[in-house]
C-alpha positions as CSV (number, residue, x, y, z in Angstrom):
1,M,0.0,0.0,0.0
2,Y,1.3,3.4,-1.0
3,G,-0.1,6.7,0.3
4,T,0.1,10.3,-0.7
5,D,-1.5,13.4,1.0
6,S,-4.7,12.8,-0.9
7,A,-5.0,9.1,-1.7
8,F,-4.0,5.5,-1.0
9,Y,-3.0,3.0,-3.7
10,I,-2.5,-0.7,-4.0
11,V,0.7,-1.1,-5.9
12,L,1.4,-4.1,-8.1
13,H,5.0,-4.8,-9.2
14,L,5.0,-6.7,-12.5
15,G,8.0,-8.6,-13.7
16,H,9.6,-12.0,-14.1
17,D,12.4,-14.0,-12.4
18,M,15.8,-14.0,-14.0
19,E,18.6,-16.3,-13.0
20,D,20.0,-13.8,-10.5
21,H,17.4,-11.1,-10.0
22,F,13.8,-10.0,-10.5
23,A,13.3,-8.0,-13.8
24,T,10.7,-5.3,-13.5
25,D,8.3,-5.1,-16.4
26,G,6.0,-2.4,-15.0
27,W,4.0,-1.0,-12.1
28,I,0.3,-0.7,-11.7
29,Y,-1.4,1.5,-9.0
30,I,-5.0,1.1,-8.0
31,D,-6.7,4.0,-6.2
32,T,-8.5,2.4,-3.1
33,V,-11.3,5.0,-3.1
34,T,-12.1,5.5,-6.8
35,R,-10.9,2.1,-8.0
36,S,-9.1,3.9,-10.9
37,I,-6.1,2.2,-12.3
38,Y,-2.9,4.0,-13.1
39,V,0.1,2.6,-15.0
40,Y,3.7,3.9,-14.4
41,D,5.4,4.7,-17.7
42,L,9.0,3.9,-16.7
43,P,10.8,5.4,-19.7
44,N,8.9,8.7,-19.4
45,D,8.8,8.7,-15.6
46,R,5.1,9.5,-15.3
47,H,1.8,7.9,-14.4
48,Y,-1.2,7.8,-16.6
49,K,-4.8,6.6,-16.0
50,W,-5.5,3.3,-17.7
51,E,-8.8,3.2,-19.7
52,L,-10.7,0.0,-20.7
53,N,-9.5,-1.4,-24.1
54,Q,-6.3,0.6,-23.8
55,P,-3.1,-1.5,-24.1
56,L,-0.7,-1.4,-21.1
């Protein structure tokens, strides 16, 4: 669980196991009040709201 001044989020760390480490493929944040889903765009260092039928 991750919190800010105005919201709390459930954070999912997506990835896969490598031989010697866990490789991160992405991060998903779920707003616990609104149930909105946000995806972390790692290369651009920003979050965006995920909409239905939108690829991750």
